[in-house]
C-alpha positions as CSV (number, residue, x, y, z in Angstrom):
1,X,-0.1,0.1,0.2
2,X,1.0,3.3,-0.8
3,X,0.9,6.7,0.9
4,X,-2.6,8.8,0.1
5,X,-0.3,12.0,-0.3
6,X,-1.1,12.4,-4.2
7,X,1.9,14.7,-5.1
8,X,4.0,11.8,-3.3
9,X,2.4,9.2,-5.6
10,X,2.8,11.0,-8.3
11,X,6.3,11.8,-8.2
12,X,7.0,8.2,-6.8
13,X,5.3,7.2,-10.3
14,X,6.9,9.5,-12.4
15,X,10.9,8.8,-11.1
16,X,10.1,5.3,-12.0
17,X,8.6,6.2,-15.5
18,X,12.0,7.8,-16.0
19,X,14.1,5.0,-15.1
20,X,15.5,6.2,-11.4
21,X,16.6,3.3,-9.3
22,X,18.5,4.0,-6.2
23,X,17.7,6.7,-3.9
24,X,19.5,7.6,-0.7
25,X,16.7,8.6,2.2
26,X,17.5,10.4,5.4
27,X,15.5,10.1,8.3
28,X,12.8,12.3,9.4
29,X,8.7,12.0,9.7
30,X,8.1,15.0,7.0
31,X,9.6,12.7,4.3
32,X,8.5,9.6,5.7
33,X,5.6,8.9,3.0
34,X,8.0,9.8,0.4
35,X,10.6,7.1,2.0
36,X,7.2,4.7,2.3
37,X,6.6,5.1,-1.2
38,X,10.0,4.3,-2.4
39,X,10.6,1.2,0.0
40,X,7.1,0.0,-1.1
41,X,8.0,0.1,-5.3
42,X,9.9,-2.7,-6.3
43,X,11.4,-0.1,-9.4
44,X,13.5,1.3,-6.5
45,X,16.5,0.6,-4.0
46,X,16.8,2.5,-0.6
47,X,20.0,3.0,0.8
48,X,19.8,4.6,4.4
49,X,21.9,7.6,5.5
50,X,21.8,9.3,8.9
51,X,23.8,12.1,8.1
52,X,22.5,14.5,4.8
53,X,25.8,15.6,4.3
54,X,27.3,11.7,3.4
55,X,23.8,11.2,1.8
56,X,24.3,13.6,-0.5
57,X,27.4,12.3,-1.6
58,X,26.0,8.5,-1.3
59,X,23.9,9.8,-3.8
60,X,27.0,10.9,-6.1
61,X,29.1,8.1,-5.7
62,X,26.2,5.6,-7.4
63,X,25.5,8.3,-10.1
64,X,29.5,8.2,-11.0
65,X,29.3,4.3,-11.0
66,X,25.7,3.4,-12.8
67,X,25.5,6.4,-14.8
68,X,22.0,6.9,-14.1
69,X,21.1,10.1,-11.6
70,X,20.8,9.2,-8.1
71,X,18.4,10.8,-5.6
72,X,18.6,11.8,-2.0
73,X,15.4,12.1,0.1
74,X,15.7,14.1,3.1
75,X,12.7,15.8,5.5
76,X,12.1,19.7,6.0
77,X,14.4,22.4,7.3
78,X,18.4,22.4,7.9
79,X,18.2,18.9,6.5
80,X,17.8,19.8,2.6
81,X,20.6,22.8,3.5
82,X,23.3,20.0,4.5
83,X,22.9,18.3,1.1
84,X,24.2,21.7,-0.4
85,X,28.1,20.2,-0.9
86,X,27.2,17.4,-2.6
87,X,24.4,19.1,-4.9
88,X,27.5,21.9,-6.0
89,X,30.6,19.0,-6.6
90,X,27.7,17.2,-8.3
91,X,26.8,19.7,-10.7
92,X,30.5,20.8,-11.3
93,X,31.5,17.5,-12.0
94,X,28.3,17.2,-15.1
95,X,27.3,13.9,-12.4
96,X,23.9,15.8,-11.5
97,X,21.9,14.1,-8.5
98,X,18.1,14.5,-7.4
99,X,17.3,16.1,-4.3
100,X,14.1,15.2,-3.2
101,X,12.9,17.4,-0.1
102,X,9.7,17.4,2.0
103,X,8.5,20.6,3.3
104,X,6.2,21.8,5.5
105,X,2.8,23.9,4.0
106,X,3.8,27.1,2.5
107,X,0.9,28.9,4.9
108,X,3.6,27.6,7.7
109,X,6.7,29.6,6.3
110,X,7.7,32.3,8.7
111,X,5.2,31.5,11.4
112,X,7.7,30.3,13.6
113,X,6.6,26.7,13.2
114,X,9.3,23.9,13.4
115,X,12.1,22.9,10.5
116,X,9.9,25.4,9.0
117,X,12.1,27.5,6.0
118,X,11.8,29.0,2.1
119,X,12.7,25.7,0.9
120,X,12.2,26.2,-3.0
121,X,15.9,27.7,-4.4
122,X,17.7,26.9,-1.3
123,X,20.4,25.5,-3.2
124,X,21.1,28.3,-5.2
125,X,22.8,28.2,-8.5
126,X,23.6,24.4,-7.9
127,X,21.1,23.2,-9.1
128,X,19.7,23.7,-12.4
129,X,15.6,23.9,-11.4
130,X,14.0,24.1,-8.3
131,X,10.2,23.0,-8.4
132,X,7.9,22.7,-5.7
133,X,5.3,20.5,-6.2
134,X,1.5,21.5,-5.2
135,X,-0.8,19.0,-3.3
136,X,-3.4,18.6,-5.9
137,X,-7.1,19.3,-5.4
138,X,-8.5,19.1,-9.1
139,X,-6.9,18.1,-12.6
140,X,-5.3,21.3,-13.3
141,X,-3.0,20.9,-10.1
142,X,-2.2,17.1,-10.9
143,X,-1.2,18.0,-14.2
144,X,1.0,21.2,-13.0
145,X,2.7,18.3,-10.3
146,X,3.2,16.1,-13.2
147,X,4.7,18.5,-15.5
148,X,7.5,19.9,-12.8
149,X,8.2,16.6,-12.3
150,X,9.0,15.7,-15.2
151,X,11.0,18.8,-16.1
152,X,13.4,18.9,-13.3
153,X,14.2,15.2,-14.3
154,X,14.2,16.3,-18.1
155,X,16.8,18.9,-16.7
156,X,18.9,16.2,-14.8
157,X,19.5,14.2,-18.0
158,X,20.5,17.3,-19.9
159,X,24.1,17.5,-21.4
160,X,25.3,19.6,-18.9
161,X,23.6,16.9,-16.1
162,X,23.0,19.4,-13.1
163,X,21.8,18.2,-9.9
164,X,18.0,19.4,-9.6
165,X,15.8,20.0,-6.7
166,X,12.2,18.4,-6.0
167,X,10.7,19.9,-3.4
168,X,7.2,18.2,-1.7
169,X,5.0,19.8,0.8
170,X,3.1,17.1,2.7
171,X,0.2,18.3,4.8
172,X,-0.7,16.4,8.2
173,X,-1.9,13.5,8.8
174,X,1.6,12.1,7.2
175,X,0.8,8.4,8.5
176,X,-1.7,7.0,6.0
177,X,-0.9,4.2,3.7
178,X,-4.3,3.6,1.5
179,X,-3.6,3.9,-1.8
180,X,-3.5,0.3,-3.3
181,X,-1.4,1.4,-6.7
182,X,0.7,4.1,-8.0
183,X,-1.3,6.3,-10.6
184,X,-0.6,5.8,-14.2
185,X,1.6,9.1,-14.7
186,X,2.5,10.6,-18.5
187,X,5.9,10.4,-19.0
188,X,7.8,13.0,-21.0
189,X,10.9,11.9,-23.0
190,X,13.7,14.4,-24.3
191,X,15.5,13.7,-27.5
192,X,18.3,15.3,-29.7
193,X,17.1,15.9,-33.4
194,X,20.6,16.4,-34.4
195,X,20.8,12.3,-33.6
196,X,19.8,10.5,-37.1
197,X,17.7,8.2,-34.9
198,X,15.3,10.8,-33.6
199,X,15.1,12.3,-36.8
200,X,14.4,8.4,-38.7
201,X,11.8,7.7,-36.3
202,X,10.0,10.7,-36.0
203,X,9.9,11.4,-39.7
204,X,8.6,7.5,-39.9
205,X,5.7,8.3,-37.2
206,X,4.8,11.4,-38.6
207,X,4.4,9.4,-42.5
208,X,3.0,6.5,-40.6
209,X,0.6,9.0,-39.3
210,X,-3.5,9.3,-40.3
211,X,-4.2,12.5,-39.6
212,X,-0.9,14.6,-38.8
213,X,-0.5,18.1,-37.7
214,X,2.1,20.5,-37.1
215,X,1.1,23.9,-35.0
216,X,3.5,27.1,-35.2
217,X,3.4,29.6,-32.3
218,X,5.2,32.6,-32.8
219,X,8.5,32.6,-34.2
220,X,10.4,35.0,-36.2
221,X,10.0,35.9,-39.8
222,X,12.9,33.9,-40.6
223,X,13.0,31.3,-37.7
224,X,11.4,28.7,-40.7
225,X,12.2,29.2,-44.9
226,X,9.0,30.4,-46.4
227,X,9.3,28.3,-49.2
228,X,10.0,25.3,-47.8
229,X,7.3,25.9,-45.4
230,X,5.1,26.0,-48.5
231,X,6.1,23.1,-49.9
232,X,5.4,21.3,-46.6
233,X,1.8,22.1,-46.4
234,X,1.1,21.0,-49.6
235,X,2.0,17.6,-47.6
236,X,0.9,18.4,-44.3
237,X,-1.7,20.1,-42.2
238,X,-0.2,23.0,-40.5
239,X,-1.7,25.6,-38.8
240,X,-0.4,29.1,-38.0
241,X,-1.2,32.8,-37.2
242,X,0.4,36.0,-38.0
243,X,2.9,35.8,-35.3
244,X,4.3,32.3,-36.7
245,X,6.5,32.0,-39.6
246,X,4.1,30.8,-42.3
247,X,3.1,30.1,-45.7
248,X,2.5,32.8,-47.8
249,X,-1.4,32.0,-48.1
250,X,-3.5,32.7,-44.8
251,X,-4.2,30.5,-42.5
252,X,-7.0,32.7,-39.9
253,X,-6.8,29.3,-36.9
254,X,-8.9,31.1,-34.4
255,X,-12.0,31.9,-37.2
256,X,-11.5,28.3,-38.6
257,X,-11.6,26.7,-35.5
258,X,-15.0,28.6,-34.4
259,X,-16.4,27.2,-37.2
260,X,-15.9,23.5,-36.0
261,X,-16.5,24.2,-32.3
262,X,-19.7,22.1,-32.8
263,X,-18.1,18.9,-34.3
264,X,-14.6,18.8,-34.0
265,X,-14.0,15.5,-34.0
266,X,-13.1,14.7,-37.5
267,X,-11.0,17.4,-37.4
268,X,-8.5,16.2,-34.6
269,X,-5.1,14.7,-35.9
270,X,-3.8,11.9,-34.0
271,X,-0.3,13.4,-33.8
272,X,0.9,16.8,-33.4
273,X,4.4,18.7,-33.8
274,X,3.6,21.9,-31.3
275,X,6.8,24.9,-32.2
276,X,7.4,28.1,-31.9
277,X,6.4,30.4,-28.7
278,X,2.7,31.6,-27.3
279,X,-0.3,31.6,-29.4
280,X,-2.6,34.4,-29.7
281,X,-5.5,32.6,-30.4
282,X,-7.7,30.3,-27.0
283,X,-9.4,28.5,-29.1
284,X,-6.3,26.8,-30.7
285,X,-5.2,26.2,-27.0
286,X,-8.0,24.6,-25.9
287,X,-8.2,22.5,-29.3
288,X,-4.5,21.2,-28.3
289,X,-5.9,20.3,-25.0
290,X,-8.6,18.2,-26.1
291,X,-6.3,16.1,-28.6
292,X,-6.3,12.6,-27.5
293,X,-3.3,12.2,-29.5
294,X,0.5,11.4,-29.5
295,X,2.2,15.2,-29.0
296,X,5.7,16.3,-29.6
297,X,6.8,20.0,-28.5
298,X,10.2,21.4,-30.4
299,X,12.3,23.1,-28.1
300,X,15.5,24.9,-29.2
301,X,16.7,24.5,-25.4
302,X,15.3,21.5,-24.6
303,X,12.9,22.8,-21.7
304,X,9.4,21.2,-21.4
305,X,6.7,24.2,-22.6
306,X,3.7,22.1,-22.2
307,X,1.3,24.5,-23.8
308,X,-1.0,21.2,-24.7
309,X,-1.0,19.1,-21.6
310,X,-0.1,16.2,-23.3
311,X,3.3,16.6,-24.5
312,X,4.9,13.1,-24.6
313,X,8.4,14.0,-26.2
314,X,10.7,17.2,-26.3
315,X,12.7,17.3,-29.5
316,X,15.5,19.2,-28.4
317,X,16.1,21.1,-31.7
318,X,15.5,23.9,-34.6
319,X,12.8,24.4,-35.6
320,X,13.9,25.3,-39.0
321,X,15.9,22.2,-39.1
322,X,12.8,19.7,-37.7
323,X,10.6,21.4,-40.8
324,X,13.0,21.3,-43.7
325,X,13.8,17.2,-42.5
326,X,10.0,16.7,-42.4
327,X,9.8,18.3,-46.1
328,X,12.8,16.4,-47.4
329,X,11.2,13.0,-45.7
330,X,7.5,13.5,-47.2
331,X,7.1,12.9,-50.6
332,X,3.2,13.0,-49.9
333,X,1.1,12.0,-47.5
334,X,1.3,8.7,-46.8
335,X,-2.7,7.0,-46.6
336,X,-5.8,7.9,-48.3
337,X,-6.9,8.8,-45.2
338,X,-4.1,11.2,-44.7
339,X,-4.5,12.6,-47.9
340,X,-8.6,13.1,-46.7
341,X,-7.4,14.9,-44.0
342,X,-5.2,17.0,-45.0
343,X,-8.2,18.1,-47.9
344,X,-10.6,18.5,-45.1
345,X,-8.5,21.0,-43.4
346,X,-7.8,22.9,-46.5
347,X,-11.2,22.8,-47.7
348,X,-12.1,24.3,-44.2
349,X,-9.0,26.9,-44.3
350,X,-11.0,28.1,-47.9
351,X,-14.3,28.2,-46.4
352,X,-13.4,30.3,-43.6
353,X,-11.2,33.1,-45.7
354,X,-14.1,33.5,-48.1
355,X,-16.5,33.7,-45.0
356,X,-14.3,36.4,-43.9
357,X,-13.5,38.4,-47.2
358,X,-17.1,38.3,-47.2
359,X,-18.0,39.7,-44.3
360,X,-18.8,43.7,-44.5
361,X,-18.2,45.1,-41.3
362,X,-19.5,48.8,-39.9
363,X,-17.1,51.4,-39.2
364,X,-14.9,50.1,-36.1
365,X,-11.8,49.1,-35.5
366,X,-12.4,45.5,-37.5
367,X,-12.9,47.5,-40.3
368,X,-9.6,49.7,-39.8
369,X,-7.8,46.8,-40.0
370,X,-9.2,44.9,-42.8
371,X,-8.8,47.6,-44.9
372,X,-5.0,48.7,-43.6
373,X,-4.3,44.8,-44.5
374,X,-5.9,44.9,-48.2
375,X,-3.6,47.3,-48.7
376,X,-0.5,45.7,-47.2
377,X,2.8,46.0,-49.2
378,X,5.4,43.4,-49.6
379,X,7.9,44.5,-47.8
380,X,5.9,46.3,-44.9
381,X,6.7,45.5,-41.5
382,X,3.6,45.2,-38.9
383,X,3.9,45.3,-35.2
384,X,0.8,44.7,-33.7
385,X,-0.3,45.3,-29.6
386,X,-1.6,42.7,-28.0
387,X,-5.3,42.2,-26.8
388,X,-8.0,43.4,-29.7
389,X,-5.5,44.7,-32.4
390,X,-3.3,41.1,-32.3
391,X,-6.8,39.4,-32.5
392,X,-8.0,41.6,-35.7
393,X,-4.5,40.7,-37.2
394,X,-5.0,37.2,-37.0
395,X,-8.3,37.5,-39.0
396,X,-6.7,39.6,-41.7
397,X,-3.0,39.8,-42.1
398,X,-1.3,38.2,-45.4
399,X,2.2,38.6,-43.6
400,X,4.1,38.3,-40.8
401,X,3.3,40.3,-38.1
402,X,5.6,40.9,-34.8
403,X,3.9,41.7,-31.5
404,X,5.3,41.4,-27.7
405,X,3.9,38.0,-27.2
406,X,5.9,36.6,-24.9
407,X,4.1,38.2,-21.8
408,X,1.7,39.5,-23.3
409,X,1.5,42.8,-21.7
410,X,0.3,46.2,-22.7
411,X,3.3,48.1,-22.1
412,X,6.1,48.6,-24.7
413,X,4.9,48.0,-28.5
414,X,5.3,51.3,-29.6
415,X,8.8,51.5,-28.1
416,X,9.4,48.1,-30.0
417,X,8.0,49.5,-33.2
418,X,10.1,52.7,-32.9
419,X,13.0,50.3,-32.4
420,X,12.6,48.6,-35.5
421,X,11.9,51.8,-37.7
422,X,15.1,53.3,-35.9
423,X,16.9,50.1,-36.6
424,X,15.7,49.9,-40.4
425,X,16.4,53.4,-41.0
426,X,20.1,52.8,-39.8
427,X,20.4,50.2,-42.5
428,X,19.3,52.9,-44.8
429,X,16.0,50.9,-45.2
430,X,13.1,53.2,-45.9
431,X,10.0,50.5,-46.0
432,X,7.3,51.4,-43.5
433,X,6.8,49.9,-40.1
434,X,3.1,49.6,-39.1
435,X,2.1,49.7,-35.5
436,X,-1.2,48.7,-34.9
437,X,-1.9,49.8,-31.5
438,X,-5.3,50.0,-28.8
439,X,-6.0,52.9,-26.7
440,X,-4.7,52.0,-23.6
441,X,-1.3,50.3,-25.1
442,X,-0.5,53.9,-26.9
443,X,-1.5,55.8,-23.7
444,X,0.8,53.7,-21.6
445,X,4.0,54.0,-23.5
446,X,3.7,57.6,-26.0
447,X,7.3,58.2,-24.2
448,X,8.3,55.9,-27.2
449,X,8.0,59.3,-29.0
450,X,10.5,61.1,-27.2
451,X,13.1,60.8,-29.7
452,X,15.6,63.8,-31.2
453,X,14.7,62.6,-34.3
454,X,11.7,60.0,-35.1
455,X,12.2,57.7,-37.8
456,X,10.8,58.5,-41.0
457,X,9.2,55.3,-41.9
458,X,6.8,55.3,-38.8
459,X,3.2,54.7,-38.9
460,X,0.9,54.2,-36.6
461,X,-3.0,53.2,-36.5
462,X,-4.3,53.6,-33.5
463,X,-7.4,52.4,-32.6
464,X,-9.2,54.3,-29.8
465,X,-12.5,53.3,-28.6
466,X,-12.3,54.9,-24.9
467,X,-11.1,52.0,-22.6
468,X,-10.0,48.6,-22.6
469,X,-12.2,47.4,-25.7
470,X,-11.4,43.4,-25.4
471,X,-13.0,43.6,-21.7
472,X,-16.5,43.7,-23.3
473,X,-16.4,40.1,-24.4
474,X,-16.6,38.7,-20.9
475,X,-20.2,39.1,-20.1
476,X,-19.9,38.6,-16.6
477,X,-17.4,41.6,-15.9
478,X,-19.9,43.7,-17.0
479,X,-22.5,42.9,-13.9
480,X,-20.0,45.0,-11.7
481,X,-20.3,48.4,-11.9
482,X,-16.5,48.9,-11.2
483,X,-16.1,47.2,-15.1
484,X,-16.2,50.8,-16.8
485,X,-14.1,53.2,-15.1
486,X,-12.0,50.8,-12.5
487,X,-11.3,47.7,-14.9
488,X,-11.6,48.4,-18.0
489,X,-10.3,52.1,-17.5
490,X,-12.8,54.0,-19.6
491,X,-11.5,57.5,-20.6
492,X,-11.6,60.5,-23.2
493,X,-8.0,61.0,-24.5
494,X,-7.5,61.9,-27.6
495,X,-3.6,61.3,-29.1
496,X,-3.9,65.2,-31.1
497,X,-1.7,66.3,-28.1
498,X,0.5,63.8,-27.7
499,X,1.4,64.2,-31.6
500,X,1.3,68.0,-31.1
501,X,4.0,67.5,-28.6
502,X,6.3,65.3,-30.5
503,X,5.9,67.2,-33.7
504,X,4.1,63.8,-35.3
505,X,1.7,64.6,-37.9
506,X,-1.8,63.7,-37.0
507,X,-5.1,62.5,-38.7
508,X,-8.6,61.4,-36.9
509,X,-11.3,58.8,-38.7
510,X,-14.7,58.7,-37.2
511,X,-16.4,57.2,-40.2
512,X,-15.7,55.0,-43.1
513,X,-14.9,57.8,-45.5
514,X,-12.7,59.7,-43.0
515,X,-11.0,56.5,-42.6
516,X,-10.1,55.3,-46.1
517,X,-8.8,59.1,-46.5
518,X,-6.9,58.8,-43.3
519,X,-5.0,55.2,-44.5
520,X,-4.2,56.4,-47.7
521,X,-2.2,59.4,-46.0
522,X,-0.9,56.9,-43.7
523,X,0.9,55.2,-46.5
524,X,2.3,58.2,-47.9
525,X,4.4,59.2,-44.9
526,X,5.3,59.2,-41.1
527,X,2.3,60.2,-39.2
528,X,-0.2,58.7,-36.5
529,X,-4.0,58.0,-37.7
530,X,-6.4,57.9,-34.7
531,X,-9.8,55.9,-35.4
532,X,-12.3,57.0,-32.9
533,X,-14.8,54.2,-32.3
534,X,-17.8,52.9,-29.9
535,X,-16.7,49.9,-28.2
536,X,-19.6,48.2,-27.9
537,X,-20.3,48.3,-31.7
538,X,-16.8,47.3,-32.1
539,X,-17.8,43.9,-29.7
540,X,-21.2,43.6,-31.8
541,X,-19.1,43.3,-35.1
542,X,-16.8,41.0,-34.1
543,X,-19.7,38.8,-32.0
544,X,-21.9,39.1,-35.1
545,X,-18.8,38.0,-37.2
546,X,-18.0,34.8,-35.4
547,X,-22.1,34.5,-34.4
548,X,-22.2,33.2,-38.6
549,X,-19.3,31.2,-38.3
């Protein structure tokens, strides 16, 4: 029988799944559920050691001899600190050990409770990663617990072979051993794309798949050669966004997924490769998390970024190399079913683009972005702000878009666009840099215009609907009297005074005619076009479009 502490059972199962065999265990009550589990598991061999200083070095000796990282398990408090010398030696030798510490619940840290201190990161720079496993109360916390444990053990297997630290808070009662079997836990493996057998096996997996799919999050425009991606898109379904390196044709992924929301099963892939950073579409993330498929993630640094919550394999490699090798290995869809799956998604894409182009929005932010994108130049650079602006780009952009999507905040978009324009000017490149930005993002960051000489290639399309328009999509929020002014930051500001202050040409649009005239002027030279719209109309326009899906 195993402990009834769920995070202890999850960790035990994952250690076994990753092939860990030897654990040096030290005395204590807080770590007793861990020690009990390790002793109950026939796959694990426990080695008792009373002194934690010695225990860490015993684990190092086992690691050196076997070539497999050994673990050392200690109780809470100062017991953990005694492992520091061994952790340092193991890391600097490239023979990392796994340090497992029991902990008191975090509520008691700093509250004069015995053997209680801040334990996460206690090993400092001598561990590559320090994680603290939650005590799960729902499926999200179980996934988090699984992911953190996998992430730590993957790190100790990385080329540098550093030590890692897994902290395990355990609430009382400690001594209930009522679980008959360990849970079946997802084990995430990591492989290097540079190895021939890895490339061959992954390419074979894709070629033999009936419904393969590649999903690409945010990447730089040049991360993956366009022509190679274009070729591969004729052989396998590829979902992208304007923030992705994408084929030349549009892939309005969010709108495509909206069209299949009521019958997604036939569109589900059986094998997925995810690469790149964040996505804009929440529907895409939900789609990924609902797929019962073999899912791989390409990560240049080999770190587990589990956006799908179902990653089974981390491929340590460059996305461009992976795409190029897949394109070489795949002559065409391998089976009739794979061909049908590719056609299914192509048809969905064509129908969605037709619906987008056939929808005529009234005067709104949606219309402003639609008209701007219809005249996009081949060599133009586009920087979109987060929230509403980048979501409109996902409908209309036919090119790569830049966006501060790492953290997804409202700050810095205008500054980043100015920096881009300055860098192009320094290289004698006078092609336009368009910044499409919402009002809160603009007024938050307008000091970006505080330059001795603003670059002549800068163009700003300011979408001003008097506050955080995206909050209007959160229906329950508007039951609060604080919504308009305090949460959505409603205002009556205009950018005209900002432009006067910084000597920037200014135009305002408040209907379709002045919008078209303003966009025409925006194409010709450095200026800011402020489009004044009604927030409710903006939201209704989006809802009307998606309501037709």
